[in-house]
C-alpha positions as CSV (number, residue, x, y, z in Angstrom):
1,X,11.9,-33.4,-40.7
2,X,8.3,-34.3,-40.8
3,X,5.8,-31.6,-39.8
4,X,3.3,-31.9,-37.0
5,X,0.4,-34.3,-37.7
6,X,-3.2,-33.0,-37.9
7,X,-4.8,-35.0,-35.0
8,X,-8.3,-33.4,-35.4
9,X,-10.9,-35.7,-36.8
10,X,-12.6,-34.8,-40.1
11,X,-15.9,-33.1,-39.6
12,X,-19.1,-34.4,-41.3
13,X,-20.6,-32.1,-43.8
14,X,-24.1,-30.5,-43.2
15,X,-25.5,-32.4,-46.1
16,X,-24.3,-35.7,-44.8
17,X,-25.5,-34.9,-41.3
18,X,-29.0,-34.1,-42.7
19,X,-29.1,-37.4,-44.6
20,X,-27.9,-39.3,-41.5
21,X,-30.6,-37.6,-39.2
22,X,-33.3,-38.2,-41.8
23,X,-32.3,-41.8,-42.2
24,X,-32.3,-42.3,-38.4
25,X,-35.8,-40.6,-38.1
26,X,-37.2,-42.8,-40.9
27,X,-35.8,-46.0,-39.2
28,X,-37.3,-45.0,-35.9
29,X,-40.7,-44.4,-37.5
30,X,-40.5,-47.8,-39.2
31,X,-39.5,-49.6,-36.0
32,X,-42.4,-47.9,-34.2
33,X,-44.8,-49.0,-36.9
34,X,-43.6,-52.6,-36.7
35,X,-43.6,-52.7,-32.9
36,X,-47.1,-51.1,-32.8
37,X,-48.4,-53.6,-35.4
38,X,-46.9,-56.5,-33.4
39,X,-48.5,-55.3,-30.2
40,X,-51.8,-54.7,-31.8
41,X,-52.1,-57.8,-33.9
42,X,-49.4,-60.3,-32.8
43,X,-50.3,-60.7,-29.2
44,X,-53.6,-61.9,-27.8
45,X,-55.7,-58.8,-27.7
46,X,-58.7,-57.8,-25.7
47,X,-60.7,-57.2,-28.9
48,X,-60.8,-61.0,-29.5
49,X,-62.5,-61.2,-26.1
50,X,-64.9,-58.3,-26.6
51,X,-67.9,-60.5,-26.5
52,X,-69.1,-63.1,-24.0
53,X,-67.8,-66.5,-25.0
54,X,-71.4,-67.8,-25.1
55,X,-72.3,-65.2,-27.7
56,X,-69.1,-66.0,-29.7
57,X,-70.0,-69.6,-30.1
58,X,-73.5,-68.8,-31.5
59,X,-74.2,-68.8,-35.2
60,X,-74.1,-65.4,-37.0
61,X,-77.9,-64.9,-37.1
62,X,-78.2,-65.5,-33.3
63,X,-75.2,-63.2,-32.6
64,X,-76.7,-60.5,-34.7
65,X,-80.0,-60.7,-33.0
66,X,-78.4,-60.4,-29.6
67,X,-76.2,-57.5,-30.8
68,X,-79.3,-55.8,-32.2
69,X,-81.1,-56.1,-28.8
70,X,-78.1,-54.6,-27.0
71,X,-77.8,-51.8,-29.5
72,X,-81.5,-50.9,-29.1
73,X,-81.2,-51.0,-25.3
74,X,-78.3,-48.6,-25.4
75,X,-79.8,-46.3,-27.9
76,X,-77.5,-47.3,-30.7
77,X,-74.3,-49.3,-31.0
78,X,-70.7,-48.7,-29.9
79,X,-71.0,-44.9,-30.1
80,X,-73.8,-44.9,-27.6
81,X,-72.1,-47.4,-25.4
82,X,-68.9,-45.4,-25.4
83,X,-70.7,-42.1,-24.7
84,X,-72.3,-43.5,-21.6
85,X,-69.1,-45.3,-20.5
86,X,-67.1,-42.1,-21.1
87,X,-69.5,-40.1,-19.0
88,X,-69.2,-42.6,-16.2
89,X,-65.4,-42.6,-16.4
90,X,-65.2,-38.8,-16.4
91,X,-67.2,-38.9,-13.2
92,X,-64.6,-41.3,-11.8
93,X,-61.8,-39.1,-13.0
94,X,-63.4,-36.0,-11.4
95,X,-63.8,-37.9,-8.1
96,X,-60.1,-39.0,-8.2
97,X,-59.0,-35.4,-8.8
98,X,-61.1,-33.9,-6.1
99,X,-59.3,-32.1,-3.3
100,X,-60.2,-32.9,-0.6
101,X,-60.7,-36.5,-1.7
102,X,-64.3,-37.6,-1.3
103,X,-64.6,-41.4,-1.1
104,X,-68.4,-41.3,-1.3
105,X,-68.3,-39.3,-4.6
106,X,-65.8,-41.9,-6.0
107,X,-68.0,-44.8,-4.8
108,X,-71.0,-43.2,-6.6
109,X,-69.0,-42.7,-9.8
110,X,-67.8,-46.3,-9.7
111,X,-71.4,-47.5,-9.1
112,X,-72.5,-45.5,-12.2
113,X,-69.9,-47.1,-14.3
114,X,-70.7,-50.6,-13.0
115,X,-74.5,-50.0,-13.5
116,X,-73.9,-49.1,-17.1
117,X,-71.9,-52.3,-17.8
118,X,-74.3,-54.4,-15.8
119,X,-77.3,-53.1,-17.8
120,X,-75.5,-53.9,-21.0
121,X,-74.7,-57.4,-19.8
122,X,-78.3,-57.9,-18.5
123,X,-79.8,-57.0,-21.8
124,X,-77.5,-59.3,-23.6
125,X,-78.4,-62.2,-21.3
126,X,-82.1,-61.5,-21.7
127,X,-81.6,-61.7,-25.5
128,X,-79.6,-64.9,-25.2
129,X,-82.3,-66.5,-23.1
130,X,-84.9,-65.5,-25.7
131,X,-82.8,-67.0,-28.5
132,X,-82.1,-70.2,-26.6
133,X,-85.7,-70.6,-25.7
134,X,-86.6,-70.3,-29.4
135,X,-84.1,-72.9,-30.5
136,X,-84.8,-76.6,-31.1
137,X,-83.3,-79.0,-28.6
138,X,-80.8,-80.1,-31.3
139,X,-79.7,-76.5,-31.9
140,X,-79.2,-75.9,-28.1
141,X,-77.1,-79.1,-27.9
142,X,-75.0,-77.9,-30.9
143,X,-74.4,-74.5,-29.1
144,X,-73.4,-76.4,-25.9
145,X,-71.0,-78.6,-27.9
146,X,-69.4,-75.5,-29.5
147,X,-69.1,-73.9,-26.1
148,X,-67.5,-77.0,-24.6
149,X,-65.0,-77.1,-27.5
150,X,-64.2,-73.4,-27.0
151,X,-63.6,-73.9,-23.3
152,X,-61.4,-76.9,-24.0
153,X,-59.2,-74.9,-26.4
154,X,-58.7,-72.1,-23.9
155,X,-59.2,-68.3,-23.7
156,X,-57.2,-67.3,-26.8
157,X,-59.3,-69.5,-29.1
158,X,-62.8,-68.1,-28.7
159,X,-63.0,-66.8,-32.2
160,X,-65.5,-68.1,-34.6
161,X,-65.5,-68.6,-38.3
162,X,-67.3,-65.3,-38.8
163,X,-64.5,-63.2,-37.2
């Protein structure tokens, strides 16, 4: 007569469990890295549209001059821009969290944010106007032709050779 069969499944050793969990964690980290890289670099990103298309079709020297004018107006580059934008966004956040809700406070905070962005755009446009005024007619036509070509290609192709 044959004895009763052992129907319990064999248990995994602690060492094997540790290896399995470590391998799973490593795979998840790698998948996260690849997905993150794909989202950041594979799809059209907002960084490729960070500048006005009109600025992006300019030659490097003209773009740098406009960037310098904007930096001077802001008190220094991206850090100064972000500091002012962060202050404005913190005011928006505070207005949104206020209890009771104060629509007038939110409107003022949104106006502060918009004014900061408008000022940056206005300075850039003044610098563009100065650059265009200083160009020869042939140089202005060349800019217009590059702008037409960029508009023809569409919004995901506004990069220039300097990017």
